[in-house]
C-alpha positions as CSV (number, residue, x, y, z in Angstrom):
1,M,112.7,57.0,-79.5
2,K,111.1,54.0,-77.7
3,F,107.7,54.3,-75.8
4,R,106.3,51.9,-73.4
5,I,102.5,51.3,-73.1
6,L,101.0,52.9,-70.1
7,V,97.9,52.0,-68.3
8,D,96.9,55.6,-67.9
9,P,97.5,57.4,-71.3
10,T,97.6,60.7,-69.4
11,Q,101.0,59.7,-68.0
12,I,102.5,60.5,-71.4
13,Y,102.4,64.2,-70.5
14,D,105.0,63.6,-67.8
15,L,107.1,61.7,-70.2
16,V,107.2,63.5,-73.5
17,P,108.2,67.2,-73.2
18,G,106.1,69.8,-75.3
19,I,103.0,67.6,-75.7
20,R,99.8,69.3,-74.7
21,R,96.9,68.0,-72.8
22,D,94.7,67.5,-75.8
23,E,93.0,64.3,-77.0
24,R,94.1,65.1,-80.6
25,D,97.6,65.1,-79.5
26,L,97.2,61.6,-77.8
27,K,95.5,60.1,-80.9
28,C,98.4,61.5,-83.2
29,L,101.0,60.1,-80.9
30,S,99.5,56.7,-80.8
31,E,99.4,56.6,-84.6
32,R,103.1,57.5,-84.6
33,I,104.4,54.9,-82.2
34,N,103.8,51.1,-82.6
35,C,100.8,50.9,-80.1
36,P,99.4,47.5,-80.0
37,F,95.8,48.9,-79.1
38,K,95.6,51.4,-81.9
39,D,93.8,48.9,-84.1
40,K,91.9,47.0,-81.4
41,P,88.4,48.0,-80.0
42,M,88.6,50.3,-77.2
43,N,85.8,48.5,-75.4
44,P,86.2,44.9,-75.5
45,T,83.2,42.9,-73.9
46,R,83.7,41.3,-70.5
47,E,82.8,38.0,-72.1
48,A,85.6,38.4,-74.8
49,I,88.1,39.2,-72.0
50,F,87.3,36.4,-69.7
51,S,87.0,33.9,-72.7
52,A,90.6,35.0,-73.8
53,L,91.8,34.5,-70.2
54,F,90.4,30.9,-70.1
55,A,91.9,30.2,-73.6
56,L,95.4,30.6,-72.2
57,V,94.9,27.3,-70.4
58,S,92.1,25.5,-72.2
59,T,90.8,24.3,-75.6
60,G,87.1,24.8,-74.5
61,E,84.6,24.1,-71.6
62,G,85.0,20.6,-70.0
63,L,88.0,19.8,-72.2
64,P,91.5,19.1,-71.4
65,G,93.8,22.0,-70.9
66,T,96.8,23.3,-72.7
67,L,98.9,24.2,-69.8
68,T,101.9,21.7,-69.3
69,W,104.4,21.2,-66.6
70,G,106.9,18.8,-65.1
71,D,107.4,15.7,-67.4
72,G,104.6,16.9,-69.7
73,Q,101.7,16.6,-67.4
74,T,98.6,18.5,-68.5
75,L,95.3,19.6,-67.2
76,A,92.7,16.7,-67.7
77,F,89.6,19.0,-67.3
78,T,89.0,22.7,-67.5
79,S,85.9,24.8,-66.8
80,R,84.7,28.3,-66.4
81,R,82.4,27.1,-63.6
82,V,83.9,26.6,-60.1
83,R,83.2,22.9,-59.0
84,L,84.0,21.1,-55.9
85,W,86.7,18.5,-56.2
86,D,84.2,15.7,-55.8
87,D,82.2,16.9,-58.8
88,L,85.3,17.1,-61.2
89,P,85.2,14.3,-63.9
90,A,89.1,14.2,-63.8
91,Q,92.1,15.8,-62.3
92,P,94.3,17.7,-62.5
93,A,91.7,20.2,-63.3
94,L,91.4,24.2,-63.6
95,C,88.3,26.1,-62.9
96,Q,88.2,29.9,-63.6
97,A,86.1,32.2,-61.3
98,E,85.3,35.6,-62.1
99,H,85.0,38.2,-59.3
100,D,84.7,41.9,-58.6
101,E,85.2,44.8,-60.9
102,T,86.6,48.3,-60.1
103,V,85.8,51.2,-62.2
104,T,87.4,54.6,-61.5
105,E,86.8,57.9,-63.3
106,A,88.1,61.3,-63.1
107,T,86.4,64.4,-64.7
108,G,87.5,64.8,-68.4
109,L,89.3,61.4,-68.5
110,P,88.1,58.1,-69.7
111,S,87.2,55.5,-66.9
112,K,89.5,52.8,-65.9
113,T,88.3,49.3,-65.4
114,S,90.0,46.5,-63.4
115,L,88.5,43.1,-63.4
116,S,89.5,40.3,-61.2
117,A,89.4,36.5,-61.5
118,S,90.9,33.3,-60.0
119,W,92.2,30.1,-61.2
120,L,91.5,27.1,-59.0
121,I,93.6,24.3,-59.8
122,Y,93.0,20.8,-58.3
123,H,95.4,17.9,-58.3
124,Q,95.8,14.5,-56.5
125,A,99.4,13.9,-56.4
126,G,99.3,13.5,-52.6
127,Q,97.4,10.2,-53.1
128,D,100.8,8.5,-54.0
129,P,102.4,7.9,-50.6
130,A,105.8,8.0,-52.2
131,A,105.2,11.6,-53.8
132,V,105.9,14.9,-52.6
133,P,102.7,16.9,-53.7
134,A,104.4,20.2,-53.1
135,T,106.6,19.3,-56.1
136,E,103.5,19.1,-58.3
137,T,102.0,22.3,-56.9
138,N,105.2,24.1,-57.5
139,Q,105.6,22.9,-61.1
140,I,102.0,23.9,-61.9
141,L,102.6,27.5,-60.4
142,D,105.7,27.8,-62.4
143,A,103.8,26.9,-65.6
144,I,101.1,29.5,-64.8
145,Q,103.6,32.2,-63.9
146,A,105.3,31.8,-67.2
147,L,102.0,32.9,-68.9
148,F,102.3,36.3,-67.2
149,P,105.7,37.8,-67.8
150,A,106.7,40.3,-65.2
151,G,109.5,43.0,-64.9
152,D,109.5,43.9,-68.6
153,P,106.9,46.7,-69.5
154,D,107.3,45.9,-73.1
155,N,106.4,42.2,-72.6
156,V,103.1,42.0,-70.7
157,Q,100.2,39.6,-71.1
158,T,97.5,41.4,-73.0
159,L,95.2,38.6,-74.1
160,G,95.8,39.5,-77.6
161,G,95.3,43.2,-77.2
162,L,92.0,42.9,-75.3
163,V,93.5,44.3,-72.1
164,A,96.4,46.6,-71.1
165,H,97.9,44.2,-68.7
166,C,96.7,40.7,-67.1
167,F,98.8,39.6,-64.2
168,I,98.9,37.6,-61.0
169,N,98.0,39.9,-58.3
170,G,97.8,39.0,-54.5
171,K,98.2,36.0,-52.3
172,I,98.4,32.5,-53.9
173,F,96.6,29.8,-51.8
174,K,98.5,26.5,-51.6
175,D,97.2,23.3,-50.0
176,S,99.2,20.5,-51.7
177,G,97.2,17.7,-50.1
178,D,99.8,16.2,-47.8
179,L,97.0,14.9,-45.4
180,D,94.1,13.8,-47.6
181,G,95.7,13.5,-51.1
182,Q,93.6,16.4,-52.5
183,A,95.3,19.5,-53.5
184,L,93.9,23.0,-54.2
185,I,95.7,26.0,-55.6
186,I,94.1,29.4,-56.0
187,V,95.8,32.0,-58.2
188,P,94.4,35.5,-58.1
189,L,94.6,37.5,-61.3
190,T,93.9,41.2,-62.3
191,L,92.9,42.4,-65.7
192,L,93.4,46.2,-66.6
193,V,91.0,47.1,-69.3
194,P,92.1,50.0,-71.6
């Protein structure tokens, strides 16, 4: 029998006949199945989570990134501090912004936490009059989307088991810089904490 990891462990009661609503049953079940969270700390720190998110695209604060697209282009600068494009030492660049948190709780059940962040990506492909800056924007977005598999519940981004699921969530802002040569992409991310 194959199980998929659920964001809300109480959903198991609807999927497995005969299981009782008892924490001991959930613990026993998680030990029997190949659960990626059973050996991980249940309360990872926010800093560990956001550091792991940043590590998907960066080797460290102020350093070049690991994200590649197109013909091998990479990020020239990455930061966990949002900067204006005039303050960036090099482009293409990615800055990570950390936003709101949502905590929900129901009586007798563990709370659920949802963290949000955004990646702001800057590039200047539009400064070349012969270039189509939207091409660079689309290639960058394809590379970012590849970091967050969708459609397969058995293959989700968990940041090494720190979160139950990390995914792109919401409207992606795209200004490819056709008029002034300066592009900005904003990718909204949601992180579900187990």
